[in-house]
C-alpha positions as CSV (number, residue, x, y, z in Angstrom):
1,X,-110.3,-182.2,84.8
2,X,-109.8,-182.1,81.1
3,X,-108.6,-178.7,80.4
4,X,-107.8,-179.6,76.4
5,X,-108.9,-177.4,73.8
6,X,-108.5,-176.7,70.0
7,X,-107.0,-173.4,68.5
8,X,-105.7,-172.7,65.1
9,X,-105.8,-176.5,64.2
10,X,-103.6,-177.2,67.4
11,X,-104.7,-179.6,70.4
12,X,-103.7,-177.5,73.5
13,X,-103.3,-178.7,76.8
14,X,-105.3,-175.9,78.4
15,X,-106.9,-172.8,77.1
16,X,-104.3,-170.4,78.7
17,X,-102.0,-168.8,76.3
18,X,-99.7,-165.6,76.8
19,X,-100.2,-163.2,74.5
20,X,-97.9,-161.0,72.5
21,X,-95.6,-159.0,74.6
22,X,-92.1,-158.1,75.4
23,X,-92.1,-161.1,77.9
24,X,-91.9,-163.2,75.3
25,X,-88.5,-161.6,73.9
26,X,-86.4,-163.8,76.1
27,X,-86.1,-167.8,75.6
28,X,-85.8,-168.1,79.4
29,X,-89.1,-166.3,79.8
30,X,-90.9,-168.7,77.3
31,X,-89.4,-171.6,79.2
32,X,-90.8,-170.4,82.4
33,X,-94.1,-170.0,80.7
34,X,-94.2,-173.4,79.6
35,X,-93.0,-174.8,83.0
36,X,-96.0,-172.6,84.5
37,X,-98.6,-174.3,82.1
38,X,-98.8,-172.0,79.3
39,X,-100.3,-174.1,76.4
40,X,-98.7,-172.1,73.8
41,X,-97.0,-168.6,73.4
42,X,-97.7,-165.7,71.0
43,X,-94.4,-164.2,70.2
44,X,-93.8,-160.4,70.7
45,X,-94.7,-158.5,67.6
46,X,-92.4,-157.6,64.5
47,X,-93.6,-154.3,63.3
48,X,-94.0,-153.4,59.4
49,X,-92.0,-150.4,60.3
50,X,-88.9,-152.3,61.4
51,X,-88.9,-154.0,57.9
52,X,-89.5,-150.9,56.1
53,X,-86.6,-149.5,57.9
54,X,-84.3,-152.6,57.0
55,X,-85.2,-152.1,53.8
56,X,-84.5,-148.3,53.3
57,X,-81.2,-148.9,54.9
58,X,-80.3,-151.6,52.4
59,X,-81.1,-149.2,49.6
60,X,-79.1,-146.6,51.2
61,X,-75.8,-148.6,51.7
62,X,-76.3,-150.0,48.1
63,X,-76.7,-146.6,46.2
64,X,-74.2,-144.5,48.6
65,X,-71.6,-143.1,46.6
66,X,-72.3,-144.9,43.6
67,X,-72.1,-141.5,41.4
68,X,-68.6,-140.9,43.0
69,X,-66.6,-143.4,41.2
70,X,-67.2,-146.4,39.3
71,X,-65.4,-148.9,41.7
72,X,-68.2,-148.0,44.5
73,X,-70.1,-150.3,42.9
74,X,-68.3,-153.2,44.2
75,X,-68.3,-151.8,47.8
76,X,-70.9,-153.5,49.8
77,X,-71.7,-153.0,53.2
78,X,-70.7,-155.4,55.8
79,X,-73.6,-157.5,57.3
80,X,-73.2,-155.9,60.8
81,X,-74.1,-152.6,59.3
82,X,-77.3,-153.5,58.7
83,X,-80.4,-153.3,61.2
84,X,-80.8,-156.8,62.8
85,X,-84.4,-156.7,64.2
86,X,-86.2,-158.6,61.7
87,X,-83.4,-161.2,61.2
88,X,-83.3,-161.4,65.0
89,X,-86.6,-162.4,65.1
90,X,-86.4,-165.0,63.1
91,X,-83.6,-166.5,65.0
92,X,-85.8,-166.1,68.4
93,X,-88.6,-168.3,66.5
94,X,-85.9,-171.1,66.1
95,X,-84.7,-170.7,69.3
96,X,-87.9,-170.9,71.0
97,X,-88.9,-173.7,69.2
98,X,-85.8,-175.8,70.1
99,X,-86.3,-174.8,73.8
100,X,-89.9,-175.7,74.5
101,X,-92.3,-178.2,73.1
102,X,-95.5,-175.7,73.2
103,X,-96.9,-174.2,70.0
104,X,-94.8,-170.9,69.1
105,X,-97.0,-168.5,67.4
106,X,-95.4,-165.6,65.5
107,X,-96.8,-162.1,65.5
108,X,-96.8,-159.5,62.6
109,X,-98.2,-155.9,63.2
110,X,-98.9,-153.9,60.0
111,X,-101.3,-151.6,58.4
112,X,-100.6,-151.9,54.5
113,X,-100.0,-154.4,51.7
114,X,-96.3,-154.5,50.9
115,X,-93.3,-156.4,50.7
116,X,-93.4,-157.0,54.4
117,X,-96.2,-159.4,54.3
118,X,-93.5,-161.9,52.3
119,X,-91.5,-162.0,55.8
120,X,-94.4,-164.1,56.8
121,X,-93.3,-166.8,54.7
122,X,-90.1,-166.6,56.4
123,X,-91.7,-166.9,59.6
124,X,-93.1,-170.1,58.4
125,X,-89.9,-171.4,57.4
126,X,-88.3,-170.4,60.7
127,X,-90.5,-173.0,62.3
128,X,-93.3,-171.0,63.6
129,X,-96.5,-173.1,64.1
130,X,-98.7,-170.3,63.4
131,X,-99.3,-166.6,62.6
132,X,-101.1,-163.9,64.4
133,X,-101.7,-161.0,62.2
134,X,-102.2,-157.8,64.3
135,X,-103.9,-155.2,61.9
136,X,-103.3,-152.0,64.0
137,X,-104.8,-149.4,61.8
138,X,-106.1,-146.0,62.9
139,X,-108.1,-144.5,60.0
140,X,-107.9,-140.6,60.2
141,X,-108.7,-139.8,56.4
142,X,-112.1,-137.9,56.6
143,X,-112.6,-139.0,52.8
144,X,-112.6,-142.8,53.2
145,X,-115.6,-144.8,54.2
146,X,-116.4,-147.9,56.1
147,X,-116.4,-150.1,53.0
148,X,-113.0,-149.1,52.0
149,X,-111.6,-149.4,55.5
150,X,-112.9,-152.6,55.7
151,X,-111.2,-153.9,52.7
152,X,-107.9,-153.0,53.7
153,X,-108.3,-155.8,56.6
154,X,-109.5,-158.1,54.0
155,X,-106.9,-157.3,51.4
156,X,-103.9,-157.8,53.9
157,X,-105.4,-161.2,54.9
158,X,-105.7,-162.4,51.5
159,X,-102.3,-161.2,50.8
160,X,-100.7,-163.2,53.7
161,X,-102.7,-166.0,53.0
162,X,-101.3,-166.3,49.6
163,X,-97.6,-166.6,50.9
164,X,-98.1,-169.0,53.8
165,X,-99.9,-172.3,54.7
166,X,-99.5,-171.8,58.4
167,X,-102.7,-171.3,60.5
168,X,-103.7,-167.8,60.6
169,X,-105.3,-165.5,63.4
170,X,-106.1,-162.0,62.9
171,X,-106.0,-159.8,65.7
172,X,-108.7,-156.9,65.5
173,X,-110.2,-153.7,67.0
174,X,-113.8,-153.5,67.7
175,X,-114.4,-150.4,66.3
176,X,-116.2,-151.5,62.9
177,X,-119.5,-150.0,61.9
178,X,-120.8,-154.0,62.1
179,X,-118.3,-156.0,64.2
180,X,-120.5,-159.1,63.4
181,X,-120.5,-158.7,59.8
182,X,-116.8,-157.9,59.6
183,X,-116.2,-161.3,61.3
184,X,-118.1,-162.8,58.8
185,X,-116.1,-161.3,56.1
186,X,-113.1,-162.2,57.6
187,X,-114.3,-165.9,58.3
188,X,-115.1,-166.3,54.7
189,X,-111.4,-165.4,53.7
190,X,-110.5,-168.4,55.2
191,X,-108.8,-167.4,58.7
192,X,-108.4,-169.9,61.2
193,X,-109.2,-167.7,64.3
194,X,-110.3,-164.3,65.5
195,X,-108.5,-162.5,68.3
196,X,-110.9,-160.2,70.2
197,X,-109.6,-157.4,70.8
198,X,-106.7,-155.3,70.3
199,X,-106.1,-152.6,72.7
200,X,-105.1,-148.8,71.7
201,X,-102.4,-147.5,73.7
202,X,-103.7,-143.9,73.3
203,X,-100.9,-141.2,73.9
204,X,-101.0,-138.4,76.6
205,X,-99.7,-135.0,76.3
206,X,-96.8,-133.5,78.6
207,X,-97.9,-129.9,79.5
208,X,-94.4,-128.6,80.3
209,X,-92.6,-129.9,77.4
210,X,-95.7,-129.6,75.1
211,X,-95.0,-133.1,73.8
212,X,-97.1,-136.1,73.1
213,X,-96.0,-139.2,75.0
214,X,-96.6,-142.9,74.9
215,X,-98.7,-143.9,77.7
216,X,-99.3,-147.6,78.5
217,X,-101.6,-148.9,81.1
218,X,-102.0,-152.4,82.0
219,X,-105.8,-153.7,81.4
220,X,-108.3,-154.2,84.4
221,X,-110.7,-156.9,84.3
222,X,-113.4,-154.4,83.4
223,X,-111.7,-154.5,79.9
224,X,-112.9,-158.0,79.3
225,X,-116.4,-157.2,79.0
226,X,-116.0,-155.8,75.2
227,X,-114.5,-159.1,73.8
228,X,-116.6,-161.3,76.2
229,X,-120.0,-159.9,74.6
230,X,-118.8,-160.1,70.9
231,X,-117.2,-163.7,71.5
232,X,-120.5,-164.6,72.9
233,X,-122.6,-163.2,69.5
234,X,-120.3,-164.7,67.5
235,X,-120.0,-168.4,68.9
236,X,-121.1,-170.8,66.6
237,X,-121.8,-168.3,63.9
238,X,-118.6,-168.2,62.3
239,X,-115.9,-171.2,61.5
240,X,-113.2,-169.6,62.9
241,X,-111.8,-170.1,66.3
242,X,-112.4,-167.1,68.9
243,X,-109.4,-166.3,71.2
244,X,-110.5,-163.6,74.1
245,X,-107.9,-161.3,75.0
246,X,-107.5,-158.1,77.2
247,X,-108.6,-157.8,80.8
248,X,-108.2,-161.5,81.7
249,X,-106.5,-161.6,85.2
250,X,-108.1,-164.5,87.0
251,X,-109.6,-168.1,86.8
252,X,-113.2,-166.4,86.9
253,X,-112.2,-164.4,84.0
254,X,-111.1,-167.6,81.9
255,X,-114.0,-169.4,82.7
256,X,-116.4,-166.5,82.0
257,X,-114.7,-166.2,78.5
258,X,-114.9,-170.2,77.7
259,X,-118.6,-170.1,78.5
260,X,-119.2,-167.2,76.2
261,X,-117.5,-169.5,73.6
262,X,-114.1,-168.7,73.5
263,X,-111.2,-171.5,72.5
264,X,-108.4,-170.0,74.0
265,X,-108.0,-166.9,76.6
266,X,-104.9,-164.9,76.3
267,X,-102.9,-163.4,79.4
268,X,-100.6,-160.5,79.5
269,X,-101.3,-157.9,82.0
270,X,-101.7,-160.1,84.8
271,X,-98.3,-161.7,83.9
272,X,-96.5,-158.3,84.1
273,X,-98.7,-157.5,87.9
274,X,-98.0,-161.2,89.4
275,X,-95.4,-162.9,87.3
276,X,-95.3,-165.5,84.7
277,X,-96.0,-168.3,87.6
278,X,-99.7,-166.8,87.9
279,X,-100.5,-169.0,84.9
280,X,-100.0,-172.0,87.1
281,X,-102.2,-170.2,89.7
282,X,-105.2,-169.4,87.4
283,X,-105.3,-173.2,86.2
284,X,-105.4,-174.5,89.6
285,X,-108.5,-172.3,90.5
286,X,-109.9,-173.3,87.1
287,X,-109.8,-177.0,88.2
288,X,-111.2,-176.2,91.6
289,X,-114.1,-174.4,90.4
290,X,-114.9,-176.6,87.8
291,X,-114.8,-180.0,90.6
292,X,-116.9,-177.9,92.8
293,X,-119.6,-177.3,90.0
294,X,-119.3,-180.5,88.5
295,X,-117.9,-179.8,85.2
296,X,-115.6,-182.3,83.8
297,X,-113.8,-180.7,80.9
298,X,-113.7,-177.4,79.1
299,X,-115.5,-178.4,76.1
300,X,-118.4,-179.0,78.4
301,X,-118.8,-175.4,79.4
302,X,-117.8,-174.0,75.8
303,X,-120.2,-171.8,74.5
304,X,-122.8,-172.5,77.2
305,X,-123.3,-169.1,78.1
306,X,-123.1,-167.8,74.4
307,X,-126.0,-165.8,72.7
308,X,-126.8,-169.3,71.0
309,X,-127.7,-171.0,74.1
310,X,-128.7,-168.0,76.4
311,X,-132.2,-168.1,77.8
312,X,-132.5,-164.3,76.9
313,X,-130.0,-163.7,73.6
314,X,-131.1,-160.0,73.8
315,X,-129.0,-159.7,77.2
316,X,-126.1,-159.4,74.9
317,X,-127.4,-156.5,72.8
318,X,-129.4,-153.3,73.4
319,X,-131.9,-154.9,76.3
320,X,-128.7,-155.2,78.4
321,X,-127.9,-151.6,77.7
322,X,-131.3,-150.3,78.8
323,X,-131.4,-152.7,82.0
324,X,-128.2,-151.7,83.1
325,X,-129.0,-147.9,82.4
326,X,-132.4,-148.1,84.3
327,X,-131.3,-150.5,87.1
328,X,-128.2,-148.3,88.4
329,X,-128.7,-146.9,91.7
330,X,-125.9,-144.3,93.0
331,X,-124.7,-144.7,96.4
């Protein structure tokens, strides 16, 4: 079976790519991912707040005590006193590139335009093959309208593209007034790929301590329905590659996403639940299904069930909603 696909200008052996998660903070895990059949790896995200904290710390150490005596201007902190997170990330890219042959995709997570964007250039210099920009932005200002909010995304993408020549993917949430139009606008900025969709990890409340606590639940296969729908709608309407993420747990999930039009499928929760070796299991089951159903390649099936080729395109839109509501019969 020919499982090859193309994503962000890179030829990949299969469409199976581990997405950004804590699993990739260990180079040995990245090696295991490659051994299990991963075609590329998206590294865990470097957050805007980490870079901001490093800059604030540097400013504090450089200015502390300068009004006490003139000689203080010659006192600089030792390197080990600074937070090492961002530098460690760059070293991690280099180590990963030395350890494996598959592409390494760096990940930046932020919400604003600032000096942190210049860090993208350092990721490129460290050897990253591509960059995934995760804009995790929850607008809460009641005075900001949709156009202004969408412009934030577009401005961030343009700013990043101005400092790097790496292929750039943008990981999005689905919460736009017109997702199709937003995808088109991002496509027009020249992004190489869209990753659909980001999951929002919503907090919970502790009734005993009266504190807001983080709450992380691994995805279920049901979560893939939303990216499946939008990839099927966007297929062949934009130039950017499409990556499906969230809720992909089995070979059948991967196959559905490819038929909708995805170029790659990103795995996360399944790797936590069943281990990194599950990548190999998914690939094997893909090949078995393709052989049984007379498919010779991934490209043969890609987009075959998208809106473009669907005999009933409205099934991806409102008609499917009405059908589902009317046809459901409670037990």
